[in-house]
C-alpha positions in Angstrom: -21.0 -19.9 23.4 -22.0 -16.1 23.4 -19.1 -15.6 26.1 -16.7 -17.5 23.5 -17.9 -15.3 20.5 -17.7 -12.1 23.2 -13.9 -13.7 23.4 -13.1 -13.3 20.4 -14.5 -10.5 19.9 -12.6 -9.2 22.1 -9.5 -10.2 20.8 -9.8 -8.8 17.3 -10.7 -5.6 18.9 -7.5 -5.6 21.1 -5.6 -6.5 17.8 -6.8 -3.6 15.8 -5.8 -1.5 19.0 -2.3 -2.3 19.0 -1.9 -2.3 15.4 -3.3 1.2 15.2 -1.6 2.9 18.1 1.9 1.2 16.8 1.7 2.6 13.3 -1.0 5.1 13.2 -0.9 6.9 16.9 -1.8 10.3 15.5 -5.4 8.7 15.8 -5.1 8.0 19.6 -6.8 10.1 21.5 -7.8 9.2 25.2 -11.9 9.2 23.9 -10.9 7.0 21.4 -9.2 4.3 23.3 -11.5 1.0 23.3 -12.4 -0.5 26.8 -12.3 -4.5 27.3 -15.4 -6.1 26.0 -18.6 -5.2 27.9 -21.9 -7.6 27.0 -23.6 -4.1 27.1 -21.2 -2.2 24.7 -20.6 -4.5 22.2 -22.0 -2.7 19.4 -20.6 0.8 20.0 -17.1 -0.9 20.0 -18.0 -2.3 16.4 -19.2 0.4 15.2 -15.7 2.4 16.1 -13.9 -0.5 13.9 -16.1 0.4 10.9 -15.5 4.2 11.3 -11.7 4.2 11.1 -10.4 5.1 8.0 -9.1 2.9 5.3 -5.6 1.8 5.6 -3.5 0.9 2.4 -0.1 -1.4 2.3 1.7 0.5 -0.4 5.0 -1.7 -1.7 7.0 -2.2 -5.3 10.1 -1.0 -6.9 8.9 2.1 -8.4 8.9 3.6 -4.5 12.9 3.0 -4.8 14.4 3.0 -8.3 13.1 6.5 -9.6 15.2 9.6 -9.4 12.2 11.4 -8.3 11.0 9.8 -4.8 6.8 9.3 -5.1 6.2 9.0 -1.5 8.3 12.4 -0.8 6.6 14.2 -3.2 3.4 13.1 -1.5 4.6 14.4 1.8 5.1 17.9 0.1 2.0 17.9 -1.9 0.0 20.0 0.6 -2.3 21.8 -1.7 -2.8 18.3 -3.4 -2.9 16.0 -0.9 -2.8 17.2 3.0 -0.7 14.9 5.4 -2.4 15.0 8.4 0.2 13.5 10.4 4.0 13.0 9.6 5.3 9.2 9.5 6.8 7.7 12.7 6.7 4.3 14.6 8.9 2.5 11.5 8.8 -1.1 11.1 12.4 -2.5 11.4 13.5 0.6 9.5 11.4 -0.7 6.3 8.1 1.2 6.8 5.9 3.7 8.7 2.5 5.3 8.7 1.3 8.0 6.8 -2.3 9.9 7.4 -3.5 11.5 4.4 -6.5 13.9 4.1 -8.6 13.2 0.5 -10.8 16.3 -0.9 -10.2 18.1 2.6 -12.4 15.8 4.0 -11.8 11.8 3.7 -8.7 10.8 5.9 -6.9 7.7 4.9 -3.7 6.1 5.6 -0.5 4.4 3.9 1.8 2.0 5.2 4.5 2.4 2.7 6.4 -0.6 3.3 10.4 -0.6 1.2 12.4 -3.7 0.7 15.2 -2.4 2.9 15.9 0.8 4.9 17.3 4.5 3.3 20.9 4.1 2.9 20.6 0.3 1.2 18.2 1.4 -1.0 19.7 4.6 -1.9 22.9 3.2 -2.9 21.2 0.5 -5.1 19.2 3.1 -7.1 22.9 4.9 -7.8 24.7 1.6 -8.8 21.2 0.6 -10.7 21.4 -2.9 -8.7 19.1 -4.5 -7.0 19.2 -4.4 -3.3 18.1 -7.2 -0.2 14.8 -7.4 0.1 13.6 -7.6 3.9 9.8 -7.8 2.8 9.9 -11.1 1.3 11.8 -14.8 1.7 12.3 -16.4 -1.3 10.7 -20.1 -0.7 11.5 -21.5 -4.2 10.2 -22.5 -7.6 6.8 -23.3 -8.6 6.2 -25.6 -11.6 6.8 -23.0 -14.2 9.9 -22.0 -12.8 8.3 -18.7 -11.6 9.8 -17.5 -8.4 7.7 -18.1 -5.0 7.9 -15.9 -1.8 6.5 -15.4 1.5 6.1 -12.2 3.2 8.0 -11.6 6.5 6.2 -12.0 9.9 6.0 -8.1 10.3 4.5 -7.8 6.4 2.1 -10.8 7.1 0.9 -8.8 10.3 0.0 -5.7 7.7 -1.9 -7.6 5.3 -4.2 -9.1 8.1 -5.2 -5.3 9.0 -5.3 -3.6 5.6 -8.0 -2.6 3.4 -6.2 -2.5 0.4 -2.8 -2.6 -1.6 -1.2 0.2 -3.6 1.7 -1.5 -5.8 4.0 1.1 -7.2 5.6 -0.2 -10.0 8.4 1.5 -12.2 6.6 2.3 -15.7 10.2 3.8 -17.6 11.7 2.1 -20.4 13.8 -1.1 -19.9 13.0 -1.4 -16.2 10.9 -4.5 -14.0 11.2 -7.9 -13.7 8.1 -9.3 -14.3 8.6 -12.8 -12.6 9.8 -11.2 -9.8 6.5 -8.6 -9.3 4.3 -11.3 -10.2 5.3 -13.7 -7.7 5.2 -10.5 -4.7 2.2 -9.2 -5.7 0.9 -12.5 -5.4 2.4 -13.4 -2.0 1.4 -10.3 -0.5 -2.5 -10.8 -1.4 -2.7 -14.1 -0.8 -1.2 -13.8 2.8 -4.2 -11.7 3.6 -7.5 -12.9 5.2 -10.7 -12.3 2.6 -7.7 -11.4 0.1 -10.4 -11.2 -2.8 -12.2 -8.4 -1.1 -8.9 -6.2 -1.2 -8.4 -3.8 -4.0 -5.4 -3.5 -5.7 -4.5 -0.1 -7.1 -1.1 -0.4 -9.8 0.5 3.4 -10.1 2.3 2.8 -13.0 5.2 5.1 -12.2 7.9 7.4 -14.0 9.6 10.1 -12.7 8.7 12.6 -15.1 6.5 13.5 -18.4 9.2 13.3 -21.2 8.2 15.8 -23.6 7.2 15.1 -26.7 9.7 16.9 -29.0 12.5 16.2 -27.3 12.5 12.7 -28.2 10.6 9.9 -30.3 11.4 7.0 -28.3 8.8 5.6 -26.1 8.9 7.0 -22.6 6.5 4.9 -20.2 5.4 1.5 -20.8 1.6 1.7 -21.3 -0.7 0.8 -18.8 -2.4 -1.9 -21.0 1.4 -3.5 -21.1 1.9 -3.2 -17.4 -1.2 -5.0 -16.8 -0.5 -8.3 -19.1 3.5 -7.7 -17.5 2.2 -8.3 -13.6 -0.4 -11.3 -14.6 -2.9 -9.3 -13.1 -6.0 -11.2 -15.0 -5.1 -14.1 -12.9 -6.2 -12.2 -9.9 -9.5 -12.4 -8.2 -9.3 -9.0 -6.4 -10.1 -5.9 -8.0 -7.6 -4.0 -9.8 -6.7 -1.2 -11.6 -3.7 0.2 -13.3 -3.1 3.9 -13.1 -0.5 5.9 -15.2 1.4 8.2 -12.5 4.2 10.7 -13.0 6.0 11.0 -9.8 6.9 14.5 -9.9 4.0 16.2 -11.2 1.7 13.2 -8.9 -0.7 13.1 -12.2 -2.8 10.2 -12.0 -1.9 9.6 -8.4 -5.4 11.2 -7.3 -7.3 9.4 -9.5 -6.3 6.2 -8.4 -6.6 7.0 -4.9 -10.1 8.0 -6.0 -10.9 4.7 -7.4 -9.6 2.4 -4.0 -11.2 4.8 -1.5 -14.5 4.1 -3.5 -13.7 0.5 -3.2 -13.5 0.6 0.7 -16.9 2.6 0.4 -16.1 6.0 0.8 -18.5 8.3 -0.4 -17.0 10.6 -2.9 -18.9 13.5 -4.0 -17.3 16.2 -7.0 -15.2 13.6 -8.7 
């Protein structure tokens, strides 16, 4: 029995190592490489896994539809959130890993997942049309007529190893397909192991903060309505909706602070 447990631990450790080396290779150093399981060294290996920075999968229409791209802004805000590594190791052209440093001391990783490649996303944004979605496959409809989706195999692999999810929704007036968004959030969460332990941060995002004197019309969907629209009360996961502005990154740090705390990171001064 003890030998079988050691073999299982070896498989888990190698799986984590392959994923880390592929998508977050900036963390790979000679001294960090984990050797094969040795009965006398099992405990240090498991301690190393516990020390890995938190990893989050980021997806959603708010990453692709806004005039101000959220991820691009994050990559160019060193005073607010320094980037400790630039993205590379892409997943079929639809995603890549980025490492950030929160409060100049807490490293965390975001794996950005886009519905399709950059050229198709930009064309769909300019034409105000939906693009093909390579993250999910449409399975059918449930008894209530709501769509049912299944994440692509490479996305399922991501879901197994991340510590939580960041869903970026388009909070600009008149935007959003609530049934599709609800179904895709559920599909992503349901394919993760121990799904209820993985927190969900919803960034209710607009491109820019509208000045009050320029218009009396509502400039964004309020976060309480967004929670209702996405059916978050039905989830067993911990979740939070955070109003966010892509241009100024207002609200983003507050959301990440909450997510890091959910992952057990001790934050001071916030």
